C-alpha positions as CSV (number, residue, x, y, z in Angstrom):
1,M,0.2,-0.1,0.1
2,L,3.0,2.4,1.0
3,N,4.4,2.0,-2.6
4,R,1.4,4.0,-4.0
5,F,2.4,7.0,-2.8
6,V,6.2,8.5,-3.5
7,F,7.5,11.0,-1.0
8,P,10.7,12.4,-2.0
9,E,11.6,13.3,2.0
10,R,10.5,9.8,2.7
11,E,14.0,8.9,3.6
12,T,14.7,11.9,5.8
13,L,11.5,11.6,7.4
14,L,11.9,8.1,8.6
15,A,15.4,8.7,9.7
16,L,14.0,11.8,11.9
17,L,11.4,9.8,13.2
18,V,13.3,6.8,14.2
19,N,15.5,9.2,16.0
20,L,12.7,11.2,17.9
21,S,11.2,7.7,18.8
22,N,14.9,6.1,20.1
23,N,15.3,9.6,22.2
24,Y,11.7,9.5,23.4
25,R,11.9,5.9,24.7
26,T,15.0,6.7,26.8
27,V,13.4,9.5,28.7
28,N,13.5,9.0,32.4
29,F,10.4,7.3,33.1
30,S,9.7,9.8,35.9
31,A,9.1,12.9,33.4
32,I,6.9,10.6,31.6
33,T,3.0,11.5,32.0
34,M,0.5,8.8,32.4
35,I,-2.5,9.5,30.7
36,I,-5.6,7.4,31.3
37,I,-7.7,6.8,28.2
38,Q,-11.5,5.6,28.3
39,S,-12.9,6.1,25.3
40,T,-11.6,6.3,21.7
41,Q,-12.3,9.8,21.3
42,Q,-10.1,10.3,24.6
43,L,-7.0,8.1,22.4
44,G,-7.7,10.1,19.2
45,Q,-7.3,13.4,20.9
46,V,-4.0,12.3,22.8
47,L,-2.9,10.8,19.5
48,R,-3.2,13.9,17.9
49,C,-1.8,16.2,20.2
50,A,1.2,13.9,20.5
51,R,1.5,14.0,16.3
52,K,1.3,17.9,16.6
53,Q,3.9,18.2,19.1
54,L,6.4,16.1,16.9
55,G,5.2,18.5,14.3
56,L,3.8,15.8,11.8
57,T,1.4,16.2,9.4
58,Q,-1.1,12.9,8.9
59,P,0.2,11.6,6.2
60,Q,3.5,11.9,7.4
61,L,2.8,9.6,10.6
62,A,0.4,7.3,7.8
63,L,3.7,7.0,6.3
64,V,5.8,6.0,8.8
65,A,3.3,4.0,10.7
66,G,2.6,1.9,7.7
67,V,-1.3,2.7,7.6
68,G,-3.2,4.7,5.4
69,V,-3.8,8.5,6.0
70,R,-7.7,7.6,6.3
71,F,-6.9,5.7,9.0
72,I,-5.2,8.4,10.7
73,V,-8.0,10.8,10.1
74,D,-10.4,8.1,11.9
75,L,-8.3,7.1,14.6
76,E,-7.7,10.9,15.5
77,A,-11.8,11.2,15.1
78,G,-12.3,8.6,17.8
79,K,-13.9,6.0,15.4
80,P,-14.2,3.0,17.5
81,T,-14.0,0.4,15.2
82,L,-10.4,0.4,14.1
83,R,-8.0,-2.4,14.0
84,L,-5.9,-2.7,17.3
85,E,-2.9,-4.0,15.2
86,N,-2.7,-0.5,13.4
87,V,-3.1,1.3,16.3
88,L,-0.5,-0.2,18.0
89,R,1.7,1.1,14.4
90,V,0.6,4.3,15.2
91,I,1.2,4.3,19.1
92,D,4.6,2.7,18.1
93,A,5.1,5.4,15.5
94,L,4.9,8.3,17.7
95,G,7.2,6.8,20.6
96,G,4.4,5.6,22.9
97,I,4.1,2.4,24.9
98,I,0.5,1.0,26.6
99,N,0.4,0.1,30.2
100,L,-2.1,-2.0,31.2
101,N,-2.7,-1.5,35.2
102,G,-5.2,-3.3,37.5
103,L,-5.6,-6.5,35.4
104,P,-5.6,-9.8,37.2
105,V,-2.4,-11.8,36.5
106,D,-0.8,-15.4,37.1
107,K,2.1,-14.8,38.7
108,S,3.3,-18.2,38.3
109,T,4.3,-17.3,34.8
110,N,5.8,-14.5,32.8
111,E,3.1,-15.1,29.8
112,A,0.1,-12.6,29.7
């Protein structure tokens, strides 16, 4: 799907975003804000804000995340029926992680 679009600055953009992503992940965890997401609308708002903070357009984020621009538009609008795999790709492309708290876990194994 990505081969349909031609972005002359693709390699430069990818290198920049990989660098930003790597730097973001090395930040001291005490400096990272935990955000509680309780709706698809809230998730969309948070991801839009993160994209804008990084100075990315929707097409640039779509390219880096390996999804379509329409997917980014729908995600930021809070559409509740999007593929989780693609949502995770976008979160990763923005340098984010998901942390689940409060779920019961079998402490005898390390598997989820």
